[in-house]
C-alpha positions as a Python dict, from the first residue, in 0.01 Angstrom:
ca = {
    (1, 'M'): (0, 0, 0),
    (2, 'N'): (56, -289, -257),
    (3, 'L'): (334, -438, -73),
    (4, 'Q'): (446, -682, -369),
    (5, 'A'): (442, -374, -606),
    (6, 'F'): (679, -176, -343),
    (7, 'W'): (927, -461, -295),
    (8, 'I'): (952, -548, -669),
    (9, 'T'): (1039, -158, -691),
    (10, 'T'): (1287, -195, -445),
    (11, 'L'): (1454, -469, -582),
    (12, 'A'): (1494, -330, -923),
    (13, 'G'): (1672, -10, -723),
    (14, 'I'): (1889, -197, -499),
    (15, 'S'): (2024, -352, -832),
    (16, 'T'): (2219, -54, -839),
    (17, 'L'): (2432, -159, -576),
    (18, 'L'): (2582, -446, -803),
    (19, 'G'): (2749, -163, -981),
    (20, 'F'): (2994, -110, -688),
    (21, 'L'): (3141, -430, -724),
    (22, 'I'): (3345, -311, -1042),
    (23, 'L'): (3570, -145, -784),
    (24, 'W'): (3763, -498, -726),
    (25, 'T'): (3809, -561, -1099),
    (26, 'K'): (4070, -349, -1277),
    (27, 'K'): (4380, -128, -1233),
    (28, 'E'): (4305, 254, -1159),
    (29, 'G'): (4484, 338, -1494),
    (30, 'E'): (4208, 186, -1676),
    (31, 'I'): (3894, 204, -1436),
    (32, 'I'): (3889, 577, -1418),
    (33, 'P'): (3865, 672, -1832),
    (34, 'S'): (3666, 327, -1898),
    (35, 'S'): (3409, 346, -1623),
    (36, 'L'): (3341, 710, -1718),
    (37, 'G'): (3323, 661, -2054),
    (38, 'F'): (3062, 373, -2016),
    (39, 'S'): (2871, 641, -1742),
    (40, 'A'): (2853, 886, -2014),
    (41, 'G'): (2725, 613, -2300),
    (42, 'V'): (2477, 504, -2028),
    (43, 'M'): (2352, 845, -1944),
    (44, 'L'): (2339, 958, -2308),
    (45, 'F'): (2142, 639, -2460),
    (46, 'V'): (1914, 648, -2135),
    (47, 'S'): (1844, 1005, -2179),
    (48, 'L'): (1795, 1043, -2613),
    (49, 'F'): (1647, 682, -2629),
    (50, 'D'): (1443, 628, -2293),
    (51, 'L'): (1368, 973, -2110),
    (52, 'I'): (1340, 1197, -2390),
    (53, 'P'): (1056, 953, -2596),
    (54, 'S'): (883, 901, -2283),
    (55, 'S'): (858, 1250, -2229),
    (56, 'L'): (766, 1331, -2572),
    (57, 'A'): (484, 1057, -2555),
    (58, 'Y'): (354, 1195, -2187),
    (59, 'F'): (334, 1555, -2354),
    (60, 'R'): (160, 1433, -2654),
    (61, 'E'): (-132, 1282, -2435),
    (62, 'S'): (-160, 1629, -2298),
    (63, 'Y'): (-91, 1894, -2586),
    (64, 'L'): (-156, 1952, -2952),
    (65, 'Q'): (38, 1740, -3199),
    (66, 'G'): (360, 1952, -3250),
    (67, 'F'): (354, 2134, -2964),
    (68, 'H'): (468, 1838, -2749),
    (69, 'I'): (839, 1899, -2896),
    (70, 'L'): (802, 2231, -2802),
    (71, 'F'): (770, 2178, -2420),
    (72, 'C'): (984, 1880, -2441),
    (73, 'L'): (1273, 2087, -2568),
    (74, 'L'): (1195, 2349, -2336),
    (75, 'F'): (1223, 2132, -2009),
    (76, 'I'): (1541, 1968, -2157),
    (77, 'L'): (1716, 2300, -2194),
    (78, 'L'): (1570, 2383, -1818),
    (79, 'G'): (1740, 2061, -1685),
    (80, 'G'): (2068, 2149, -1881),
    (81, 'L'): (2029, 2483, -1679),
    (82, 'I'): (2010, 2329, -1386),
    (83, 'S'): (2298, 2119, -1441),
    (84, 'F'): (2492, 2407, -1504),
    (85, 'F'): (2410, 2579, -1148),
    (86, 'L'): (2456, 2248, -987),
    (87, 'N'): (2780, 2209, -1109),
    (88, 'D'): (2879, 2556, -1046),
    (89, 'G'): (2768, 2550, -687),
    (90, 'I'): (2945, 2213, -626),
    (91, 'S'): (3294, 2340, -831),
    (92, 'Q'): (3298, 2606, -554),
    (93, 'K'): (3310, 2335, -290),
    (94, 'Y'): (3538, 2077, -483),
    (95, 'Q'): (3766, 2293, -701),
    (96, 'Q'): (4023, 2067, -699),
    (97, 'D'): (3851, 1732, -721),
    (98, 'S'): (3691, 1675, -1056),
    (99, 'L'): (3615, 1317, -990),
    (100, 'Y'): (3428, 1376, -649),
    (101, 'R'): (3214, 1660, -848),
    (102, 'I'): (3150, 1418, -1137),
    (103, 'G'): (3057, 1121, -879),
    (104, 'F'): (2813, 1372, -681),
    (105, 'L'): (2657, 1522, -966),
    (106, 'S'): (2594, 1164, -1124),
    (107, 'M'): (2467, 1069, -790),
    (108, 'L'): (2201, 1359, -842),
    (109, 'A'): (2128, 1311, -1172),
    (110, 'I'): (2046, 936, -1120),
    (111, 'M'): (1862, 989, -805),
    (112, 'L'): (1624, 1204, -1019),
    (113, 'H'): (1606, 950, -1306),
    (114, 'N'): (1513, 675, -1048),
    (115, 'I'): (1231, 853, -866),
    (116, 'P'): (983, 869, -1179),
    (117, 'E'): (1129, 470, -1253),
    (118, 'G'): (985, 404, -888),
    (119, 'I'): (666, 575, -959),
    (120, 'I'): (628, 397, -1303),
    (121, 'T'): (723, 69, -1175),
    (122, 'Y'): (504, 77, -856),
    (123, 'L'): (181, 193, -1066),
    (124, 'T'): (268, -42, -1326),
    (125, 'T'): (286, -377, -1100),
    (126, 'T'): (1, -262, -919),
    (127, 'I'): (-210, -270, -1239),
    (128, 'E'): (-54, -582, -1401),
    (129, 'L'): (196, -772, -1197),
    (130, 'K'): (348, -951, -1494),
    (131, 'T'): (413, -622, -1696),
    (132, 'G'): (548, -475, -1357),
    (133, 'L'): (793, -775, -1306),
    (134, 'L'): (921, -748, -1684),
    (135, 'L'): (980, -358, -1634),
    (136, 'S'): (1144, -396, -1287),
    (137, 'L'): (1384, -656, -1477),
    (138, 'S'): (1465, -414, -1722),
    (139, 'I'): (1514, -117, -1478),
    (140, 'A'): (1733, -365, -1286),
    (141, 'C'): (1974, -446, -1571),
    (142, 'H'): (2051, -58, -1654),
    (143, 'N'): (2064, 7, -1289),
    (144, 'I'): (2379, -200, -1236),
    (145, 'P'): (2575, 49, -1480),
    (146, 'E'): (2440, 361, -1300),
    (147, 'G'): (2593, 214, -990),
    (148, 'I'): (2922, 218, -1173),
    (149, 'C'): (2872, 598, -1270),
    (150, 'I'): (2872, 677, -871),
    (151, 'A'): (3107, 445, -738),
    (152, 'V'): (3430, 470, -951),
    (153, 'P'): (3475, 852, -942),
    (154, 'I'): (3360, 862, -572),
    (155, 'Y'): (3616, 585, -462),
    (156, 'Y'): (3880, 715, -653),
    (157, 'A'): (3846, 1068, -535),
    (158, 'T'): (3829, 978, -158),
    (159, 'K'): (3987, 619, -167),
    (160, 'N'): (3726, 539, 60),
    (161, 'K'): (3496, 215, -38),
    (162, 'K'): (3251, 295, 226),
    (163, 'K'): (3194, 672, 97),
    (164, 'A'): (3162, 526, -243),
    (165, 'F'): (2890, 252, -125),
    (166, 'Q'): (2709, 487, 61),
    (167, 'M'): (2691, 703, -242),
    (168, 'V'): (2550, 415, -450),
    (169, 'L'): (2297, 318, -169),
    (170, 'L'): (2136, 668, -157),
    (171, 'S'): (2097, 645, -562),
    (172, 'A'): (1946, 264, -516),
    (173, 'L'): (1711, 399, -221),
    (174, 'S'): (1566, 664, -473),
    (175, 'E'): (1379, 372, -664),
    (176, 'P'): (1150, 273, -336),
    (177, 'L'): (1140, 635, -250),
    (178, 'G'): (950, 682, -586),
    (179, 'A'): (693, 409, -488),
    (180, 'L'): (629, 547, -182),
    (181, 'F'): (587, 892, -327),
    (182, 'A'): (314, 735, -580),
    (183, 'F'): (149, 527, -301),
    (184, 'L'): (107, 850, -90),
    (185, 'F'): (34, 1130, -321),
    (186, 'L'): (-5, 982, -697),
    (187, 'E'): (-198, 681, -738),
    (188, 'N'): (-501, 884, -825),
    (189, 'H'): (-342, 1223, -912),
    (190, 'L'): (-13, 1147, -1138),
    (191, 'S'): (-69, 1357, -1448),
    (192, 'N'): (74, 1331, -1786),
    (193, 'Q'): (190, 1671, -1803),
    (194, 'M'): (409, 1613, -1443),
    (195, 'M'): (581, 1305, -1625),
    (196, 'G'): (655, 1465, -1919),
    (197, 'I'): (841, 1752, -1749),
    (198, 'F'): (1025, 1560, -1499),
    (199, 'L'): (1140, 1312, -1760),
    (200, 'A'): (1233, 1605, -2002),
    (201, 'V'): (1429, 1803, -1715),
    (202, 'V'): (1638, 1487, -1576),
    (203, 'S'): (1729, 1415, -1958),
    (204, 'G'): (1879, 1763, -1979),
    (205, 'I'): (2070, 1739, -1676),
    (206, 'M'): (2196, 1380, -1735),
    (207, 'I'): (2312, 1490, -2129),
    (208, 'A'): (2481, 1815, -1991),
    (209, 'L'): (2658, 1619, -1734),
    (210, 'A'): (2774, 1357, -1981),
    (211, 'A'): (2884, 1607, -2222),
    (212, 'T'): (3051, 1902, -2033),
    (213, 'E'): (3165, 1710, -1725),
    (214, 'I'): (3202, 1308, -1760),
    (215, 'I'): (3336, 1301, -2100),
    (216, 'P'): (3593, 1530, -2075),
    (217, 'E'): (3752, 1421, -1753),
    (218, 'A'): (3721, 1079, -1909),
    (219, 'L'): (3937, 1206, -2233),
    (220, 'R'): (4188, 1353, -2028),
    (221, 'H'): (4272, 1022, -1888),
    (222, 'S'): (4282, 825, -2196),
    (223, 'P'): (4101, 876, -2533),
    (224, 'K'): (4108, 526, -2647),
    (225, 'Y'): (3928, 388, -2324),
    (226, 'T'): (3670, 690, -2359),
    (227, 'I'): (3551, 604, -2686),
    (228, 'K'): (3567, 257, -2654),
    (229, 'Y'): (3376, 230, -2318),
    (230, 'L'): (3136, 521, -2395),
    (231, 'L'): (3009, 286, -2685),
    (232, 'L'): (3011, -30, -2497),
    (233, 'G'): (2803, 176, -2212),
    (234, 'M'): (2546, 279, -2515),
    (235, 'G'): (2512, -120, -2637),
    (236, 'V'): (2502, -272, -2291),
    (237, 'I'): (2164, -31, -2270),
    (238, 'F'): (2047, -102, -2584),
    (239, 'L'): (2077, -495, -2514),
    (240, 'S'): (1889, -417, -2212),
    (241, 'H'): (1594, -280, -2432),
    (242, 'L'): (1626, -558, -2653),
    (243, 'L'): (1590, -812, -2416),
    (244, 'F'): (1314, -653, -2225),
}
């Protein structure tokens, strides 16, 4: 294993924990709709302008021009269906607790998002250290708001900061898990099709989660804060892409 690449990937993942610190900053009346709106903005921007374009690029390497769009759309729809069934299953267990359901689903979606990030960061750093460092810095910047996506709904559903921290930590550890997976299985066997499918499915899960769960819940608390912070979430991730 390339230990240098592994630890760089791990640090990028651990930055997710910084999102947990928001629990000490604002009052409940504002933090729930603002953080949910922010989370939805992060998920939508990452899905539409990061995951889907990356998935299309991977499919383009494997299929004739034009067909890569069809494959990508099919797996985005599959991700949406997975989100629906996950939500349906979790709703049966947490029918009266929409915030906990949102936090738990966000954790699952972000974990699935972080695993391919960990794979890509590890492999990139192994090949070219400087490029890997820049990539990990970019990932670290947008992992912080992803921590907020999980920490706030879990904490305000349970009033338990330890529980919120544990959920954020699980998400953070999925990044080095991706690096470990890359080392054990994928360094010489990772295909464009596999990456394209995984990224498209994750984008479908995130878009469906943001549109059907997070935004409606945020609007229920405060339409003003929801729209304001949804745009802010998109802006923050856009800025991180410009900088890195």
